[in-house]
PDB file of N, CA, C and O in Angstrom, chain B, residues numbered from 101:
ATOM      1  N   UNK B 101     -18.371  12.418  -3.733  1.00  0.00           N
ATOM      2  CA  UNK B 101     -17.216  12.324  -4.593  1.00  0.00           C
ATOM      3  C   UNK B 101     -15.938  11.795  -4.005  1.00  0.00           C
ATOM      4  O   UNK B 101     -15.233  11.001  -4.626  1.00  0.00           O
ATOM      5  N   UNK B 102     -15.638  12.247  -2.784  1.00  0.00           N
ATOM      6  CA  UNK B 102     -14.452  11.792  -2.109  1.00  0.00           C
ATOM      7  C   UNK B 102     -14.471  10.372  -1.887  1.00  0.00           C
ATOM      8  O   UNK B 102     -13.450   9.704  -2.053  1.00  0.00           O
ATOM      9  N   UNK B 103     -15.620   9.838  -1.504  1.00  0.00           N
ATOM     10  CA  UNK B 103     -15.703   8.367  -1.270  1.00  0.00           C
ATOM     11  C   UNK B 103     -15.379   7.549  -2.583  1.00  0.00           C
ATOM     12  O   UNK B 103     -14.808   6.459  -2.552  1.00  0.00           O
ATOM     13  N   UNK B 104     -15.771   8.139  -3.665  1.00  0.00           N
ATOM     14  CA  UNK B 104     -15.457   7.502  -4.916  1.00  0.00           C
ATOM     15  C   UNK B 104     -14.004   7.411  -5.285  1.00  0.00           C
ATOM     16  O   UNK B 104     -13.536   6.419  -5.845  1.00  0.00           O
ATOM     17  N   UNK B 105     -13.301   8.474  -4.956  1.00  0.00           N
ATOM     18  CA  UNK B 105     -11.887   8.646  -5.114  1.00  0.00           C
ATOM     19  C   UNK B 105     -11.224   7.589  -4.292  1.00  0.00           C
ATOM     20  O   UNK B 105     -10.418   6.781  -4.755  1.00  0.00           O
ATOM     21  N   UNK B 106     -11.619   7.642  -3.015  1.00  0.00           N
ATOM     22  CA  UNK B 106     -10.984   6.681  -2.006  1.00  0.00           C
ATOM     23  C   UNK B 106     -11.120   5.222  -2.456  1.00  0.00           C
ATOM     24  O   UNK B 106     -10.184   4.423  -2.413  1.00  0.00           O
ATOM     25  N   UNK B 107     -12.338   4.938  -2.886  1.00  0.00           N
ATOM     26  CA  UNK B 107     -12.631   3.511  -3.320  1.00  0.00           C
ATOM     27  C   UNK B 107     -11.736   3.287  -4.614  1.00  0.00           C
ATOM     28  O   UNK B 107     -11.130   2.225  -4.755  1.00  0.00           O
ATOM     29  N   UNK B 108     -11.669   4.217  -5.473  1.00  0.00           N
ATOM     30  CA  UNK B 108     -10.806   3.946  -6.702  1.00  0.00           C
ATOM     31  C   UNK B 108      -9.362   3.720  -6.340  1.00  0.00           C
ATOM     32  O   UNK B 108      -8.685   2.897  -6.955  1.00  0.00           O
ATOM     33  N   UNK B 109      -8.889   4.434  -5.360  1.00  0.00           N
ATOM     34  CA  UNK B 109      -7.554   4.305  -4.901  1.00  0.00           C
ATOM     35  C   UNK B 109      -7.326   2.883  -4.219  1.00  0.00           C
ATOM     36  O   UNK B 109      -6.312   2.214  -4.417  1.00  0.00           O
ATOM     37  N   UNK B 110      -8.373   2.497  -3.398  1.00  0.00           N
ATOM     38  CA  UNK B 110      -8.204   1.360  -2.600  1.00  0.00           C
ATOM     39  C   UNK B 110      -8.291   0.111  -3.579  1.00  0.00           C
ATOM     40  O   UNK B 110      -7.630  -0.889  -3.298  1.00  0.00           O
ATOM     41  N   UNK B 111      -9.005   0.131  -4.604  1.00  0.00           N
ATOM     42  CA  UNK B 111      -9.199  -0.933  -5.558  1.00  0.00           C
ATOM     43  C   UNK B 111      -8.624  -0.702  -6.904  1.00  0.00           C
ATOM     44  O   UNK B 111      -9.156  -1.217  -7.888  1.00  0.00           O
ATOM     45  N   UNK B 112      -7.559   0.050  -7.007  1.00  0.00           N
ATOM     46  CA  UNK B 112      -6.914   0.455  -8.233  1.00  0.00           C
ATOM     47  C   UNK B 112      -6.564  -0.680  -9.109  1.00  0.00           C
ATOM     48  O   UNK B 112      -6.632  -0.609 -10.337  1.00  0.00           O
ATOM     49  N   UNK B 113      -6.160  -1.811  -8.406  1.00  0.00           N
ATOM     50  CA  UNK B 113      -5.756  -3.038  -9.161  1.00  0.00           C
ATOM     51  C   UNK B 113      -6.926  -3.749  -9.896  1.00  0.00           C
ATOM     52  O   UNK B 113      -6.792  -4.461 -10.891  1.00  0.00           O
ATOM     53  N   UNK B 114      -8.073  -3.461  -9.275  1.00  0.00           N
ATOM     54  CA  UNK B 114      -9.338  -4.090  -9.804  1.00  0.00           C
ATOM     55  C   UNK B 114     -10.019  -3.292 -10.933  1.00  0.00           C
ATOM     56  O   UNK B 114     -10.868  -3.798 -11.666  1.00  0.00           O
ATOM     57  N   UNK B 115      -9.610  -2.050 -11.029  1.00  0.00           N
ATOM     58  CA  UNK B 115     -10.427  -1.147 -12.043  1.00  0.00           C
ATOM     59  C   UNK B 115     -10.322  -1.619 -13.472  1.00  0.00           C
ATOM     60  O   UNK B 115     -11.321  -1.645 -14.192  1.00  0.00           O
ATOM     61  N   UNK B 116      -9.126  -1.994 -13.898  1.00  0.00           N
ATOM     62  CA  UNK B 116      -9.117  -2.439 -15.319  1.00  0.00           C
ATOM     63  C   UNK B 116      -9.934  -3.634 -15.601  1.00  0.00           C
ATOM     64  O   UNK B 116     -10.526  -3.728 -16.676  1.00  0.00           O
ATOM     65  N   UNK B 117     -10.003  -4.590 -14.661  1.00  0.00           N
ATOM     66  CA  UNK B 117     -10.813  -5.855 -14.730  1.00  0.00           C
ATOM     67  C   UNK B 117     -12.240  -5.442 -14.636  1.00  0.00           C
ATOM     68  O   UNK B 117     -13.043  -5.998 -15.385  1.00  0.00           O
ATOM     69  N   UNK B 118     -12.644  -4.539 -13.811  1.00  0.00           N
ATOM     70  CA  UNK B 118     -14.086  -4.088 -13.732  1.00  0.00           C
ATOM     71  C   UNK B 118     -14.509  -3.322 -14.914  1.00  0.00           C
ATOM     72  O   UNK B 118     -15.653  -3.495 -15.334  1.00  0.00           O
ATOM     73  N   UNK B 119     -13.717  -2.496 -15.497  1.00  0.00           N
ATOM     74  CA  UNK B 119     -13.994  -1.830 -16.729  1.00  0.00           C
ATOM     75  C   UNK B 119     -14.246  -2.722 -17.868  1.00  0.00           C
ATOM     76  O   UNK B 119     -15.180  -2.553 -18.651  1.00  0.00           O
ATOM     77  N   UNK B 120     -13.306  -3.770 -17.950  1.00  0.00           N
ATOM     78  CA  UNK B 120     -13.413  -4.794 -18.962  1.00  0.00           C
ATOM     79  C   UNK B 120     -14.739  -5.544 -18.839  1.00  0.00           C
ATOM     80  O   UNK B 120     -15.380  -5.811 -19.856  1.00  0.00           O
ATOM     81  N   UNK B 121     -15.170  -5.892 -17.618  1.00  0.00           N
ATOM     82  CA  UNK B 121     -16.429  -6.592 -17.383  1.00  0.00           C
ATOM     83  C   UNK B 121     -17.570  -5.745 -17.824  1.00  0.00           C
ATOM     84  O   UNK B 121     -18.488  -6.224 -18.489  1.00  0.00           O
ATOM     85  N   UNK B 122     -17.528  -4.425 -17.448  1.00  0.00           N
ATOM     86  CA  UNK B 122     -18.575  -3.541 -17.878  1.00  0.00           C
ATOM     87  C   UNK B 122     -18.811  -3.420 -19.314  1.00  0.00           C
ATOM     88  O   UNK B 122     -19.945  -3.384 -19.792  1.00  0.00           O
ATOM     89  N   UNK B 123     -17.649  -3.350 -20.056  1.00  0.00           N
ATOM     90  CA  UNK B 123     -17.672  -3.252 -21.533  1.00  0.00           C
ATOM     91  C   UNK B 123     -18.316  -4.502 -22.065  1.00  0.00           C
ATOM     92  O   UNK B 123     -19.214  -4.456 -22.905  1.00  0.00           O
ATOM     93  N   UNK B 124     -17.825  -5.658 -21.545  1.00  0.00           N
ATOM     94  CA  UNK B 124     -18.358  -6.957 -22.137  1.00  0.00           C
ATOM     95  C   UNK B 124     -19.792  -7.076 -21.797  1.00  0.00           C
ATOM     96  O   UNK B 124     -20.536  -7.662 -22.583  1.00  0.00           O
ATOM     97  N   UNK B 125     -20.261  -6.555 -20.657  1.00  0.00           N
ATOM     98  CA  UNK B 125     -21.726  -6.609 -20.410  1.00  0.00           C
ATOM     99  C   UNK B 125     -22.527  -5.765 -21.382  1.00  0.00           C
ATOM    100  O   UNK B 125     -23.607  -6.152 -21.830  1.00  0.00           O
ATOM    101  N   UNK B 126     -21.961  -4.570 -21.706  1.00  0.00           N
ATOM    102  CA  UNK B 126     -22.631  -3.749 -22.764  1.00  0.00           C
ATOM    103  C   UNK B 126     -22.781  -4.445 -24.022  1.00  0.00           C
ATOM    104  O   UNK B 126     -23.858  -4.419 -24.618  1.00  0.00           O
ATOM    105  N   UNK B 127     -21.668  -5.134 -24.515  1.00  0.00           N
ATOM    106  CA  UNK B 127     -21.698  -5.854 -25.772  1.00  0.00           C
ATOM    107  C   UNK B 127     -22.652  -7.051 -25.754  1.00  0.00           C
ATOM    108  O   UNK B 127     -23.265  -7.395 -26.764  1.00  0.00           O
ATOM    109  N   UNK B 128     -22.758  -7.665 -24.592  1.00  0.00           N
ATOM    110  CA  UNK B 128     -23.580  -8.906 -24.511  1.00  0.00           C
ATOM    111  C   UNK B 128     -25.039  -8.738 -24.437  1.00  0.00           C
ATOM    112  O   UNK B 128     -25.774  -9.668 -24.768  1.00  0.00           O
ATOM    113  N   UNK B 129     -25.489  -7.654 -24.040  1.00  0.00           N
ATOM    114  CA  UNK B 129     -26.975  -7.408 -23.835  1.00  0.00           C
ATOM    115  C   UNK B 129     -27.589  -7.317 -25.166  1.00  0.00           C
ATOM    116  O   UNK B 129     -27.148  -6.512 -25.985  1.00  0.00           O
ATOM    117  N   UNK B 130     -28.653  -8.148 -25.456  1.00  0.00           N
ATOM    118  CA  UNK B 130     -29.331  -8.089 -26.611  1.00  0.00           C
ATOM    119  C   UNK B 130     -30.424  -6.883 -26.583  1.00  0.00           C
ATOM    120  O   UNK B 130     -30.595  -6.181 -25.586  1.00  0.00           O
ATOM    121  N   UNK B 131     -31.119  -6.734 -27.759  1.00  0.00           N
ATOM    122  CA  UNK B 131     -32.033  -5.617 -27.783  1.00  0.00           C
ATOM    123  C   UNK B 131     -33.187  -5.805 -26.821  1.00  0.00           C
ATOM    124  O   UNK B 131     -33.710  -4.845 -26.256  1.00  0.00           O
ATOM    125  N   UNK B 132     -33.563  -7.022 -26.650  1.00  0.00           N
ATOM    126  CA  UNK B 132     -34.698  -7.346 -25.646  1.00  0.00           C
ATOM    127  C   UNK B 132     -34.206  -7.437 -24.208  1.00  0.00           C
ATOM    128  O   UNK B 132     -35.011  -7.731 -23.324  1.00  0.00           O
ATOM    129  N   UNK B 133     -32.921  -7.198 -23.926  1.00  0.00           N
ATOM    130  CA  UNK B 133     -32.496  -7.116 -22.654  1.00  0.00           C
ATOM    131  C   UNK B 133     -31.928  -8.386 -22.101  1.00  0.00           C
ATOM    132  O   UNK B 133     -31.498  -8.417 -20.947  1.00  0.00           O
ATOM    133  N   UNK B 134     -31.909  -9.527 -22.953  1.00  0.00           N
ATOM    134  CA  UNK B 134     -31.454 -10.772 -22.503  1.00  0.00           C
ATOM    135  C   UNK B 134     -30.035 -10.965 -22.809  1.00  0.00           C
ATOM    136  O   UNK B 134     -29.455 -10.201 -23.581  1.00  0.00           O
ATOM    137  N   UNK B 135     -29.466 -11.920 -22.257  1.00  0.00           N
ATOM    138  CA  UNK B 135     -28.035 -12.302 -22.534  1.00  0.00           C
ATOM    139  C   UNK B 135     -28.000 -13.823 -22.841  1.00  0.00           C
ATOM    140  O   UNK B 135     -28.543 -14.658 -22.117  1.00  0.00           O
ATOM    141  N   UNK B 136     -27.324 -14.106 -23.963  1.00  0.00           N
ATOM    142  CA  UNK B 136     -27.178 -15.529 -24.433  1.00  0.00           C
ATOM    143  C   UNK B 136     -26.487 -16.393 -23.301  1.00  0.00           C
ATOM    144  O   UNK B 136     -25.804 -15.848 -22.434  1.00  0.00           O
ATOM    145  N   UNK B 137     -26.676 -17.666 -23.338  1.00  0.00           N
ATOM    146  CA  UNK B 137     -26.050 -18.496 -22.362  1.00  0.00           C
ATOM    147  C   UNK B 137     -24.509 -18.480 -22.485  1.00  0.00           C
ATOM    148  O   UNK B 137     -23.795 -18.467 -21.482  1.00  0.00           O
ATOM    149  N   UNK B 138     -24.053 -18.483 -23.654  1.00  0.00           N
ATOM    150  CA  UNK B 138     -22.647 -18.418 -23.923  1.00  0.00           C
ATOM    151  C   UNK B 138     -22.007 -17.111 -23.399  1.00  0.00           C
ATOM    152  O   UNK B 138     -20.938 -17.136 -22.788  1.00  0.00           O
ATOM    153  N   UNK B 139     -22.665 -16.005 -23.643  1.00  0.00           N
ATOM    154  CA  UNK B 139     -22.218 -14.655 -23.138  1.00  0.00           C
ATOM    155  C   UNK B 139     -22.323 -14.637 -21.612  1.00  0.00           C
ATOM    156  O   UNK B 139     -21.463 -14.054 -20.952  1.00  0.00           O
ATOM    157  N   UNK B 140     -23.338 -15.249 -21.043  1.00  0.00           N
ATOM    158  CA  UNK B 140     -23.611 -15.232 -19.634  1.00  0.00           C
ATOM    159  C   UNK B 140     -22.369 -15.962 -18.931  1.00  0.00           C
ATOM    160  O   UNK B 140     -21.850 -15.523 -17.905  1.00  0.00           O
ATOM    161  N   UNK B 141     -21.962 -17.083 -19.570  1.00  0.00           N
ATOM    162  CA  UNK B 141     -20.880 -17.881 -19.054  1.00  0.00           C
ATOM    163  C   UNK B 141     -19.582 -17.076 -19.037  1.00  0.00           C
ATOM    164  O   UNK B 141     -18.843 -17.098 -18.052  1.00  0.00           O
ATOM    165  N   UNK B 142     -19.307 -16.356 -20.150  1.00  0.00           N
ATOM    166  CA  UNK B 142     -18.103 -15.523 -20.218  1.00  0.00           C
ATOM    167  C   UNK B 142     -18.148 -14.411 -19.244  1.00  0.00           C
ATOM    168  O   UNK B 142     -17.114 -14.040 -18.689  1.00  0.00           O
ATOM    169  N   UNK B 143     -19.350 -13.833 -18.995  1.00  0.00           N
ATOM    170  CA  UNK B 143     -19.470 -12.743 -18.090  1.00  0.00           C
ATOM    171  C   UNK B 143     -19.184 -13.261 -16.686  1.00  0.00           C
ATOM    172  O   UNK B 143     -18.435 -12.633 -15.939  1.00  0.00           O
ATOM    173  N   UNK B 144     -19.777 -14.410 -16.312  1.00  0.00           N
ATOM    174  CA  UNK B 144     -19.593 -14.983 -14.949  1.00  0.00           C
ATOM    175  C   UNK B 144     -18.083 -15.202 -14.703  1.00  0.00           C
ATOM    176  O   UNK B 144     -17.568 -14.911 -13.623  1.00  0.00           O
ATOM    177  N   UNK B 145     -17.389 -15.723 -15.735  1.00  0.00           N
ATOM    178  CA  UNK B 145     -15.952 -15.929 -15.622  1.00  0.00           C
ATOM    179  C   UNK B 145     -15.148 -14.715 -15.363  1.00  0.00           C
ATOM    180  O   UNK B 145     -14.197 -14.739 -14.582  1.00  0.00           O
ATOM    181  N   UNK B 146     -15.521 -13.632 -16.017  1.00  0.00           N
ATOM    182  CA  UNK B 146     -14.915 -12.251 -15.811  1.00  0.00           C
ATOM    183  C   UNK B 146     -15.292 -11.774 -14.483  1.00  0.00           C
ATOM    184  O   UNK B 146     -14.451 -11.171 -13.816  1.00  0.00           O
ATOM    185  N   UNK B 147     -16.534 -11.994 -14.003  1.00  0.00           N
ATOM    186  CA  UNK B 147     -16.900 -11.568 -12.680  1.00  0.00           C
ATOM    187  C   UNK B 147     -16.081 -12.193 -11.663  1.00  0.00           C
ATOM    188  O   UNK B 147     -15.549 -11.481 -10.811  1.00  0.00           O
ATOM    189  N   UNK B 148     -15.917 -13.487 -11.662  1.00  0.00           N
ATOM    190  CA  UNK B 148     -15.133 -14.276 -10.678  1.00  0.00           C
ATOM    191  C   UNK B 148     -13.679 -13.805 -10.680  1.00  0.00           C
ATOM    192  O   UNK B 148     -13.065 -13.734  -9.615  1.00  0.00           O
ATOM    193  N   UNK B 149     -13.089 -13.468 -11.887  1.00  0.00           N
ATOM    194  CA  UNK B 149     -11.833 -12.843 -12.009  1.00  0.00           C
ATOM    195  C   UNK B 149     -11.748 -11.516 -11.238  1.00  0.00           C
ATOM    196  O   UNK B 149     -10.773 -11.240 -10.538  1.00  0.00           O
ATOM    197  N   UNK B 150     -12.721 -10.771 -11.381  1.00  0.00           N
ATOM    198  CA  UNK B 150     -12.852  -9.516 -10.641  1.00  0.00           C
ATOM    199  C   UNK B 150     -12.871  -9.715  -9.102  1.00  0.00           C
ATOM    200  O   UNK B 150     -12.164  -9.019  -8.373  1.00  0.00           O
ATOM    201  N   UNK B 151     -13.666 -10.644  -8.643  1.00  0.00           N
ATOM    202  CA  UNK B 151     -13.732 -11.062  -7.222  1.00  0.00           C
ATOM    203  C   UNK B 151     -12.416 -11.539  -6.801  1.00  0.00           C
ATOM    204  O   UNK B 151     -12.038 -11.205  -5.678  1.00  0.00           O
ATOM    205  N   UNK B 152     -11.632 -12.295  -7.555  1.00  0.00           N
ATOM    206  CA  UNK B 152     -10.351 -12.725  -7.162  1.00  0.00           C
ATOM    207  C   UNK B 152      -9.343 -11.567  -6.982  1.00  0.00           C
ATOM    208  O   UNK B 152      -8.524 -11.613  -6.064  1.00  0.00           O
ATOM    209  N   UNK B 153      -9.389 -10.545  -7.834  1.00  0.00           N
ATOM    210  CA  UNK B 153      -8.556  -9.465  -7.790  1.00  0.00           C
ATOM    211  C   UNK B 153      -8.833  -8.633  -6.578  1.00  0.00           C
ATOM    212  O   UNK B 153      -7.917  -8.119  -5.938  1.00  0.00           O
ATOM    213  N   UNK B 154     -10.252  -8.484  -6.224  1.00  0.00           N
ATOM    214  CA  UNK B 154     -10.635  -7.740  -5.071  1.00  0.00           C
ATOM    215  C   UNK B 154     -10.161  -8.437  -3.700  1.00  0.00           C
ATOM    216  O   UNK B 154      -9.729  -7.819  -2.726  1.00  0.00           O
ATOM    217  N   UNK B 155     -10.309  -9.767  -3.789  1.00  0.00           N
ATOM    218  CA  UNK B 155      -9.979 -10.546  -2.563  1.00  0.00           C
ATOM    219  C   UNK B 155      -8.502 -10.772  -2.359  1.00  0.00           C
ATOM    220  O   UNK B 155      -8.101 -11.057  -1.231  1.00  0.00           O
ATOM    221  N   UNK B 156      -7.678 -10.665  -3.357  1.00  0.00           N
ATOM    222  CA  UNK B 156      -6.205 -10.836  -3.290  1.00  0.00           C
ATOM    223  C   UNK B 156      -5.550 -10.116  -2.170  1.00  0.00           C
ATOM    224  O   UNK B 156      -4.899 -10.778  -1.362  1.00  0.00           O
ATOM    225  N   UNK B 157      -5.660  -8.758  -2.030  1.00  0.00           N
ATOM    226  CA  UNK B 157      -5.086  -8.067  -0.962  1.00  0.00           C
ATOM    227  C   UNK B 157      -5.631  -8.473   0.453  1.00  0.00           C
ATOM    228  O   UNK B 157      -4.890  -8.460   1.436  1.00  0.00           O
ATOM    229  N   UNK B 158      -6.832  -8.802   0.514  1.00  0.00           N
ATOM    230  CA  UNK B 158      -7.433  -9.376   1.804  1.00  0.00           C
ATOM    231  C   UNK B 158      -6.897 -10.624   2.179  1.00  0.00           C
ATOM    232  O   UNK B 158      -6.608 -10.814   3.361  1.00  0.00           O
ATOM    233  N   UNK B 159      -6.712 -11.571   1.260  1.00  0.00           N
ATOM    234  CA  UNK B 159      -6.140 -12.897   1.467  1.00  0.00           C
ATOM    235  C   UNK B 159      -4.675 -12.725   1.961  1.00  0.00           C
ATOM    236  O   UNK B 159      -4.233 -13.456   2.847  1.00  0.00           O
ATOM    237  N   UNK B 160      -3.974 -11.812   1.416  1.00  0.00           N
ATOM    238  CA  UNK B 160      -2.549 -11.635   1.650  1.00  0.00           C
ATOM    239  C   UNK B 160      -2.424 -11.026   3.177  1.00  0.00           C
ATOM    240  O   UNK B 160      -1.536 -11.412   3.937  1.00  0.00           O
ATOM    241  N   UNK B 161      -3.293 -10.143   3.509  1.00  0.00           N
ATOM    242  CA  UNK B 161      -3.308  -9.500   4.817  1.00  0.00           C
ATOM    243  C   UNK B 161      -3.657 -10.551   5.887  1.00  0.00           C
ATOM    244  O   UNK B 161      -3.041 -10.594   6.952  1.00  0.00           O
ATOM    245  N   UNK B 162      -4.642 -11.385   5.586  1.00  0.00           N
ATOM    246  CA  UNK B 162      -5.090 -12.424   6.531  1.00  0.00           C
ATOM    247  C   UNK B 162      -3.961 -13.492   6.755  1.00  0.00           C
ATOM    248  O   UNK B 162      -3.783 -14.000   7.863  1.00  0.00           O
ATOM    249  N   UNK B 163      -3.277 -13.782   5.754  1.00  0.00           N
ATOM    250  CA  UNK B 163      -2.235 -14.776   5.899  1.00  0.00           C
ATOM    251  C   UNK B 163      -1.061 -14.277   6.689  1.00  0.00           C
ATOM    252  O   UNK B 163      -0.372 -15.033   7.374  1.00  0.00           O
ATOM    253  N   UNK B 164      -0.852 -13.019   6.582  1.00  0.00           N
ATOM    254  CA  UNK B 164       0.238 -12.393   7.448  1.00  0.00           C
ATOM    255  C   UNK B 164      -0.096 -12.314   8.879  1.00  0.00           C
ATOM    256  O   UNK B 164       0.792 -12.477   9.716  1.00  0.00           O
ATOM    257  N   UNK B 165      -1.371 -12.065   9.236  1.00  0.00           N
ATOM    258  CA  UNK B 165      -1.844 -11.926  10.535  1.00  0.00           C
ATOM    259  C   UNK B 165      -1.906 -13.311  11.370  1.00  0.00           C
ATOM    260  O   UNK B 165      -1.867 -13.311  12.601  1.00  0.00           O
ATOM    261  N   UNK B 166      -1.999 -14.399  10.657  1.00  0.00           N
ATOM    262  CA  UNK B 166      -2.076 -15.688  11.349  1.00  0.00           C
ATOM    263  C   UNK B 166      -0.764 -16.100  12.066  1.00  0.00           C
ATOM    264  O   UNK B 166       0.323 -16.062  11.489  1.00  0.00           O
ATOM    265  N   UNK B 167      -0.906 -16.460  13.238  1.00  0.00           N
ATOM    266  CA  UNK B 167       0.296 -16.871  14.015  1.00  0.00           C
ATOM    267  C   UNK B 167       0.481 -18.398  13.920  1.00  0.00           C
ATOM    268  O   UNK B 167      -0.497 -19.144  13.867  1.00  0.00           O
ATOM    269  N   UNK B 168       1.730 -18.845  13.899  1.00  0.00           N
ATOM    270  CA  UNK B 168       1.979 -20.261  13.822  1.00  0.00           C
ATOM    271  C   UNK B 168       1.536 -20.982  15.042  1.00  0.00           C
ATOM    272  O   UNK B 168       1.624 -20.405  16.126  1.00  0.00           O
ATOM    273  N   UNK B 169       1.091 -22.129  14.969  1.00  0.00           N
ATOM    274  CA  UNK B 169       0.576 -22.926  16.087  1.00  0.00           C
ATOM    275  C   UNK B 169       1.682 -23.669  16.812  1.00  0.00           C
ATOM    276  O   UNK B 169       1.415 -24.384  17.777  1.00  0.00           O
TER     277      UNK B 169
END
């Protein structure tokens, strides 16, 4: 439980995007378990948005650590 709280604090900026993605996944799944091509495309777009939010702090930290040549 403590790990979940730490992860939530670490990725607090990504939580709204992740929740939105999960809700969209639930709406997109058909009765037979498949996802339409249009919905799949929208889901992948939201997935990459989530990846961008997760990577943003890492990219900022890496750019600060680089020394000028």
